[in-house]
C-alpha positions as CSV (number, residue, x, y, z in Angstrom):
1,M,0.0,0.0,0.0
2,R,1.4,3.4,-0.9
3,R,0.5,6.5,1.0
4,V,1.5,10.2,0.8
5,F,2.5,12.1,3.9
6,L,3.4,15.5,5.1
7,L,6.2,14.9,7.6
8,P,6.5,17.8,10.1
9,G,10.0,18.8,11.0
10,V,11.7,16.9,8.2
11,I,15.2,18.4,7.6
12,Q,16.1,18.5,3.9
13,S,19.3,16.8,2.9
14,P,21.9,19.2,1.5
15,I,21.6,17.6,-1.9
16,Q,17.7,17.7,-1.9
17,P,16.3,21.0,-3.1
18,L,13.1,22.4,-1.7
19,P,10.4,20.6,-3.6
20,A,7.9,22.5,-5.7
21,S,5.5,22.2,-2.9
22,P,6.4,22.1,0.8
23,R,3.9,19.3,1.2
24,R,5.3,17.2,-1.7
25,V,7.0,14.5,0.3
26,F,6.4,10.9,-0.8
27,F,7.2,7.9,1.4
28,A,6.5,4.4,0.1
29,L,6.4,1.6,2.6
30,Y,6.0,-2.0,1.6
31,S,5.6,-5.1,3.7
32,A,5.8,-8.5,2.0
33,A,4.9,-10.2,5.3
34,M,4.0,-8.4,8.5
35,P,6.4,-9.6,11.1
36,A,4.7,-11.0,14.1
37,Q,7.0,-9.3,16.5
38,L,6.1,-5.8,15.3
39,S,4.9,-3.9,18.3
40,L,1.5,-2.2,18.7
41,N,3.3,1.1,19.5
42,K,5.0,1.0,16.1
43,L,1.7,0.4,14.3
44,L,0.1,3.2,16.3
45,H,3.0,5.5,15.4
46,L,2.3,4.9,11.7
47,L,-1.4,5.2,12.1
48,V,-1.2,8.6,13.8
49,L,1.0,10.0,11.0
50,V,-1.4,8.7,8.4
51,C,-4.5,10.2,10.1
52,L,-2.8,13.6,10.7
53,H,-1.5,14.1,7.2
54,I,-3.1,12.0,4.6
55,S,-6.0,14.5,4.0
56,V,-3.7,17.4,3.0
57,A,-0.6,15.8,1.6
58,G,-1.5,15.7,-2.0
59,A,-3.3,19.0,-2.1
60,D,-0.3,21.1,-3.2
61,T,1.5,18.7,-5.5
62,P,2.2,20.9,-8.6
63,V,1.2,19.9,-12.1
64,P,3.3,21.4,-15.0
65,F,1.1,23.2,-17.5
66,G,0.7,21.0,-20.5
67,L,-0.4,18.0,-18.3
68,P,-3.2,17.4,-19.0
69,V,-4.3,20.7,-20.6
70,Q,-2.6,22.9,-23.2
71,Y,-3.4,25.9,-25.3
72,R,-5.8,25.4,-28.1
73,D,-3.4,27.4,-30.4
74,A,-0.8,24.6,-30.1
75,E,0.2,23.1,-33.4
76,A,-2.8,21.1,-34.7
77,A,-2.5,17.6,-36.0
78,P,-2.5,17.5,-39.8
79,D,-5.8,16.3,-41.3
80,F,-5.8,12.9,-43.0
81,V,-8.8,11.7,-44.9
82,A,-8.6,8.2,-46.1
83,R,-10.0,8.8,-49.6
84,K,-11.1,5.8,-51.6
85,D,-11.9,7.5,-54.9
86,V,-12.4,4.8,-57.6
87,S,-10.3,6.7,-60.1
88,E,-7.4,7.1,-57.7
89,L,-7.5,3.5,-56.7
90,A,-7.5,2.5,-60.3
91,S,-4.5,4.7,-60.9
92,V,-2.7,3.1,-58.0
93,D,-3.6,-0.4,-59.3
94,Q,-2.2,0.5,-62.7
95,A,1.0,1.9,-61.2
96,Q,1.4,-1.1,-59.0
97,A,1.0,-3.4,-62.0
98,R,3.7,-1.5,-63.9
99,L,5.9,-1.7,-60.9
100,E,5.5,-5.5,-60.6
101,E,6.3,-5.8,-64.3
102,T,9.5,-3.8,-63.9
103,E,10.4,-5.9,-60.9
104,R,10.0,-9.1,-62.9
105,R,12.0,-7.7,-65.8
106,L,14.9,-6.2,-63.8
107,G,15.0,-8.4,-60.7
108,P,13.7,-7.6,-57.2
109,Y,16.9,-5.7,-56.1
110,H,17.6,-3.5,-59.1
111,P,18.8,-0.1,-57.9
112,S,16.2,1.8,-60.0
113,L,13.3,0.1,-58.2
114,A,13.7,2.2,-55.1
115,G,12.5,5.3,-56.8
116,E,9.6,3.4,-58.3
117,F,8.5,2.1,-55.0
118,V,8.5,5.6,-53.5
119,L,6.4,7.0,-56.4
120,V,3.8,4.3,-56.1
121,A,3.8,4.7,-52.3
122,Q,3.0,8.4,-52.7
123,L,0.1,7.6,-55.1
124,A,-1.2,5.0,-52.6
125,M,-1.0,7.6,-49.8
126,E,-2.9,10.2,-51.8
127,A,-5.6,7.5,-52.5
128,G,-5.8,6.7,-48.8
129,D,-4.4,3.2,-49.0
130,V,-2.1,3.5,-45.9
131,G,-1.2,-0.1,-45.7
132,L,0.0,-0.3,-49.3
133,A,1.9,3.0,-48.9
134,A,3.7,1.7,-45.8
135,S,4.7,-1.6,-47.4
136,L,6.0,0.2,-50.5
137,Y,8.1,2.6,-48.4
138,D,9.5,-0.4,-46.5
139,A,10.3,-2.1,-49.8
140,A,12.1,1.0,-51.0
141,L,14.1,1.2,-47.8
142,H,15.1,-2.5,-48.1
143,N,16.2,-2.0,-51.7
144,V,18.4,1.0,-50.8
145,R,20.0,-0.8,-47.9
146,V,20.8,-3.8,-50.1
147,N,22.4,-1.6,-52.8
148,N,23.9,1.2,-50.8
149,G,24.7,-0.3,-47.5
150,L,23.2,0.0,-44.0
151,Y,24.2,3.6,-43.5
152,G,23.7,5.1,-46.9
153,D,22.2,8.6,-47.1
154,Q,19.8,7.4,-49.8
155,Q,17.6,6.1,-47.0
156,L,16.9,9.6,-45.6
157,P,14.1,10.7,-48.1
158,I,12.4,7.3,-47.8
159,L,12.5,7.6,-44.0
160,R,11.0,11.1,-44.3
161,G,8.1,9.6,-46.3
162,L,7.5,7.0,-43.7
163,L,7.7,9.5,-40.8
164,D,5.2,11.8,-42.6
165,L,2.9,8.8,-43.2
166,Y,3.0,7.8,-39.5
167,L,2.4,11.4,-38.5
168,L,-0.6,11.8,-40.8
169,T,-2.2,8.6,-39.6
170,G,-1.4,9.0,-35.9
171,N,0.9,5.9,-35.6
172,R,3.1,6.9,-32.7
173,E,4.8,3.5,-32.4
174,G,5.8,3.5,-36.0
175,F,6.9,7.1,-35.9
176,E,9.0,6.5,-32.8
177,A,10.7,3.4,-34.2
178,R,11.6,5.1,-37.5
179,A,12.7,8.4,-35.8
180,A,15.0,6.3,-33.6
181,Y,16.4,4.6,-36.7
182,Q,16.9,7.9,-38.5
183,F,18.7,9.2,-35.4
184,R,21.1,6.3,-35.4
185,L,21.6,6.6,-39.2
186,L,22.7,10.2,-38.8
187,G,25.3,9.4,-36.2
188,S,23.4,9.0,-32.9
189,G,24.1,12.5,-31.8
190,L,27.9,12.3,-32.0
191,P,30.0,15.3,-33.2
192,P,30.9,16.8,-35.6
193,F,27.3,18.0,-35.8
194,E,25.4,18.7,-39.0
195,E,22.0,20.3,-39.4
196,G,20.3,17.1,-40.5
197,E,21.7,15.2,-37.6
198,L,20.5,17.8,-35.1
199,R,17.0,18.0,-36.6
200,A,16.8,14.2,-36.5
201,A,17.9,14.2,-32.8
202,L,15.2,16.8,-31.9
203,E,12.6,14.8,-33.7
204,F,13.6,11.6,-31.8
205,F,13.6,13.4,-28.5
206,D,10.3,15.0,-29.1
207,V,8.5,11.7,-29.8
208,S,10.2,10.0,-26.9
209,L,9.0,12.7,-24.5
210,D,5.5,12.7,-26.0
211,A,5.3,8.9,-25.4
212,L,6.2,9.5,-21.7
213,M,3.8,12.3,-21.0
214,G,0.6,10.3,-20.8
215,V,1.7,7.1,-19.1
216,S,2.8,6.0,-15.7
217,W,6.6,5.8,-15.1
218,E,6.3,2.9,-12.7
219,G,8.9,0.3,-13.5
220,R,10.6,2.3,-16.3
221,G,13.8,3.2,-14.4
222,R,16.2,1.8,-16.9
223,E,14.5,3.3,-19.8
224,L,14.3,6.7,-18.1
225,L,17.9,6.7,-17.1
226,A,19.0,5.7,-20.6
227,L,16.9,8.5,-22.2
228,H,18.2,11.1,-19.7
229,S,21.8,10.1,-20.3
230,R,21.4,10.5,-24.0
231,F,19.5,13.8,-23.6
232,E,22.0,15.2,-21.2
233,S,25.2,14.2,-23.0
234,M,24.0,15.5,-26.4
235,A,22.7,18.8,-25.0
236,E,26.0,19.3,-23.2
237,A,28.0,18.5,-26.4
238,V,25.9,20.8,-28.5
239,C,26.0,23.7,-26.1
240,A,29.8,23.3,-25.8
241,D,30.3,23.4,-29.6
242,A,30.9,27.0,-30.6
243,S,30.0,26.2,-34.3
244,V,26.4,25.3,-33.5
245,N,25.6,26.4,-29.9
246,L,24.1,29.8,-30.7
247,V,21.4,28.2,-32.8
248,W,21.0,24.8,-31.3
249,C,21.8,25.0,-27.6
250,Q,18.3,26.4,-26.8
251,P,16.2,23.7,-28.5
252,F,18.3,20.9,-26.9
253,T,18.2,22.6,-23.5
254,F,14.5,23.1,-23.7
255,R,13.9,19.4,-24.5
256,L,16.0,18.4,-21.5
257,G,14.1,20.9,-19.4
258,R,10.8,19.3,-20.4
259,F,12.2,16.0,-19.3
260,Y,13.0,17.5,-15.9
261,Y,9.5,19.0,-15.5
262,L,8.0,15.7,-16.3
263,S,10.4,14.0,-13.9
264,E,9.4,16.4,-11.1
265,H,5.8,15.5,-11.7
266,K,6.0,11.8,-12.5
267,L,8.6,10.4,-10.1
268,D,8.1,9.8,-6.4
269,V,10.5,11.7,-4.2
270,F,11.8,9.5,-1.4
271,V,12.9,11.4,1.7
272,D,14.7,9.6,4.5
273,D,13.0,10.4,7.8
274,P,14.7,9.2,10.9
275,R,11.5,8.4,12.7
276,F,10.5,5.9,10.0
277,E,14.1,4.6,9.9
278,R,14.0,3.9,13.6
279,T,10.5,2.5,13.7
280,F,10.6,0.4,10.5
281,S,14.1,-0.8,10.3
282,D,13.0,-4.4,9.6
283,P,14.0,-5.7,6.1
284,E,10.4,-6.3,5.2
285,W,9.7,-2.5,5.4
286,Q,11.4,-1.2,2.3
287,S,10.7,0.4,-1.1
288,L,10.9,-2.4,-3.7
289,D,11.2,0.0,-6.6
290,R,14.0,2.3,-5.3
291,E,16.9,2.5,-7.8
292,P,20.0,4.3,-6.5
293,R,20.7,6.1,-9.8
294,L,17.1,7.1,-10.4
295,E,16.8,8.3,-6.8
296,A,20.0,10.4,-7.3
297,L,18.4,12.0,-10.3
298,Q,15.3,12.7,-8.3
299,R,17.2,14.4,-5.5
300,R,19.2,16.6,-7.9
301,L,16.4,17.7,-10.3
302,F,16.5,21.3,-9.2
303,S,20.3,21.7,-9.4
304,K,20.3,19.9,-12.8
305,G,17.6,22.1,-14.2
306,E,19.3,25.2,-12.8
307,T,22.6,24.2,-14.4
308,V,21.3,23.6,-17.9
309,F,19.3,26.9,-18.0
310,E,22.2,28.9,-16.6
311,R,24.4,27.4,-19.3
312,L,22.0,28.5,-21.9
313,L,22.0,32.0,-20.5
314,E,25.8,32.1,-20.6
315,I,25.7,31.4,-24.3
316,N,23.0,34.0,-25.0
317,P,22.6,36.4,-22.0
318,D,20.1,38.6,-23.9
319,S,17.6,35.9,-24.7
320,P,14.2,36.6,-23.0
321,E,13.3,32.9,-23.5
322,A,16.5,31.7,-21.7
323,L,15.9,34.2,-18.9
324,S,12.3,33.1,-18.6
325,A,13.2,29.4,-18.6
326,L,15.5,29.9,-15.6
327,A,13.0,32.2,-13.8
328,D,10.2,29.6,-14.4
329,W,12.4,26.9,-12.9
330,H,13.1,29.0,-9.8
331,W,9.4,30.0,-9.4
332,F,8.2,26.5,-9.8
333,Y,10.4,25.5,-6.9
334,R,9.1,28.5,-4.9
335,K,12.4,30.4,-5.0
336,R,10.5,33.7,-5.6
337,D,13.3,36.2,-5.0
338,E,15.6,34.7,-7.6
339,A,12.8,34.2,-10.0
340,T,11.4,37.8,-9.7
341,S,14.8,39.3,-10.4
342,L,15.1,37.1,-13.6
343,Y,11.5,37.9,-14.6
344,R,12.3,41.6,-14.4
345,R,15.3,41.2,-16.8
346,A,13.2,39.1,-19.2
347,C,10.4,41.7,-19.1
348,R,12.8,44.5,-20.1
349,L,13.6,42.5,-23.2
350,S,10.0,41.3,-24.0
351,P,7.7,43.6,-22.0
352,G,4.4,42.6,-23.8
353,R,4.4,39.1,-22.5
354,F,4.5,40.2,-18.8
355,T,1.4,42.3,-18.9
356,Q,-0.5,39.2,-17.9
357,A,0.1,36.2,-15.7
358,A,0.8,32.7,-17.1
359,P,0.9,29.1,-16.0
360,L,4.3,27.5,-15.7
361,P,6.3,26.5,-17.5
362,E,6.1,29.0,-20.2
363,Y,9.7,28.1,-21.4
364,P,10.0,25.3,-22.2
365,R,6.4,24.6,-23.0
366,L,5.0,21.1,-22.4
367,A,2.5,20.0,-25.0
368,F,1.2,16.7,-26.4
369,N,1.6,16.1,-30.1
370,W,-2.0,16.2,-31.3
371,A,-1.2,13.9,-34.2
372,F,-1.0,11.0,-31.7
373,Q,-4.0,12.0,-29.6
374,E,-7.8,11.6,-29.7
375,P,-9.8,14.7,-30.6
376,A,-9.3,17.4,-27.9
377,I,-12.1,19.0,-26.0
378,P,-12.1,22.8,-25.8
379,L,-12.0,24.3,-22.4
380,D,-12.2,28.0,-21.4
381,V,-10.8,29.0,-18.0
382,S,-11.0,32.4,-16.2
383,L,-9.1,33.0,-13.0
384,T,-7.2,35.7,-11.1
385,V,-3.5,35.3,-10.3
386,T,-2.4,37.2,-7.3
387,E,1.0,39.0,-7.0
388,R,2.3,35.9,-5.2
389,G,1.2,33.7,-8.1
390,K,-1.8,32.2,-6.3
391,P,-4.8,31.3,-8.5
392,V,-8.1,32.3,-7.1
393,D,-11.7,32.8,-8.4
394,M,-11.6,30.1,-11.0
395,D,-14.3,29.6,-13.5
396,F,-14.5,26.8,-16.1
397,S,-16.7,26.3,-19.1
398,L,-16.9,23.9,-22.0
399,P,-17.8,26.0,-25.1
400,A,-18.7,22.9,-27.2
401,A,-20.9,21.4,-24.5
402,G,-23.2,24.3,-23.7
403,A,-23.9,26.1,-20.4
404,G,-24.0,24.2,-17.1
405,V,-21.5,21.4,-18.1
406,D,-18.3,21.2,-16.1
407,P,-15.0,19.6,-17.1
408,P,-14.0,16.4,-15.4
409,G,-12.8,16.8,-11.8
410,R,-9.3,15.7,-12.6
411,I,-9.0,18.6,-15.0
412,R,-10.2,21.1,-12.5
413,R,-7.9,19.7,-9.8
414,A,-5.0,19.8,-12.2
415,I,-5.5,23.5,-13.1
416,R,-5.9,24.4,-9.5
417,S,-2.6,22.6,-8.7
418,M,-0.6,24.4,-11.4
419,V,2.0,27.0,-10.6
420,Y,1.4,30.5,-12.0
421,R,3.8,33.4,-12.3
422,P,2.2,36.9,-11.8
423,A,2.0,39.8,-14.2
424,F,4.4,42.7,-13.7
425,I,3.8,46.5,-13.8
426,A,6.4,48.3,-15.9
427,C,8.8,45.3,-15.5
428,S,9.1,46.2,-11.8
429,E,6.6,44.8,-9.3
430,P,4.3,41.8,-9.5
431,V,0.6,42.6,-9.7
432,E,-2.7,40.8,-9.4
433,R,-4.4,40.3,-12.8
434,E,-7.2,38.3,-14.3
435,L,-6.2,35.6,-16.7
436,K,-8.3,34.0,-19.4
437,M,-7.1,30.9,-21.2
438,E,-8.5,29.0,-24.2
439,L,-7.4,25.5,-23.5
440,A,-8.0,21.9,-24.7
441,F,-7.8,18.5,-23.0
442,I,-8.0,14.9,-23.9
443,D,-10.9,13.1,-22.2
């Protein structure tokens, strides 16, 4: 059984930053078999802590904006209509027949067949025959690998066609697999860096993050650590390379920052409390899913995020986005003095944005890729954000559902649990302002 507690008097470890909420302390206790010798006093000790704190522990757990709502003006998924026009299908049939005849005449692995496979795949896609298009792209890819080797650049336009097909049809698993293959094909993020390699890396990281946003992270320790290691090492290398860092450090840093915001929300934070250590020192009372490396990442999330955003700011000190990213990170962790100073600097460079409040993070923004989601439900939210960033006077409405219909409780709770930065007057003092947002969520 897992429970969430507020433990009064807990002293933070020097390497554990102040959590985003003072109440966000998770403590998982497991007992495979309750020892018979466990005293009644020990059980009463636990029961008292549960009764005192279980009702308030989860109330202030922050939710990063983008989970589970995001702005409606986020990039929309491309429309795909599976047309089955008779004339188009007949054209595809004819093209396919010609392709088969050429294949019989030249042999199945003739180099000229790759281009023919791609042309017929494009026709099939236009006609709405997704299965045929995918099989033809795969055939073209196999032909090129046979004739030009496993790492030939001739694969890239074919991979692009497959990625576009999976994006249009909402096939995230197919897109993720081919994006990972494209990333490996272009060097797996190792220097020297070229534009195509960097774009492929961002595409791979984007779909990897998107796949992690809507699922539980329970039992994914190895996968998360491997992804973080790849994220972190490539971002560090790109930002250290003077030939590319002015353009590419920010997008890589922002992807890594998104991973840290997700980690803050998704991962349990284990805090050693001496009272529990004394009371439940038996080997049966232990966290079965604790992984030392993952726990180390959890404990250092704030310092890691601060480091990567400060590094970005060193490369481009006049970037309002970089300033806001570091400020958002401080404000999210309730370090308001540092955040306010950074916000004032960012405001002087981009004053229009600070006339109103905003949910965090603004930079980097978290958002699902709509191409891989069910149709979103519009949601209008009106609230007031105080000068301390506290949301009050919230009002929700579903414009597509008519008056009197409320969004699900989980959506309302998530919006109330988000962290907001205040508006600023003349880039100087925080001020209370009304905030209206046109959002969308996945039911």
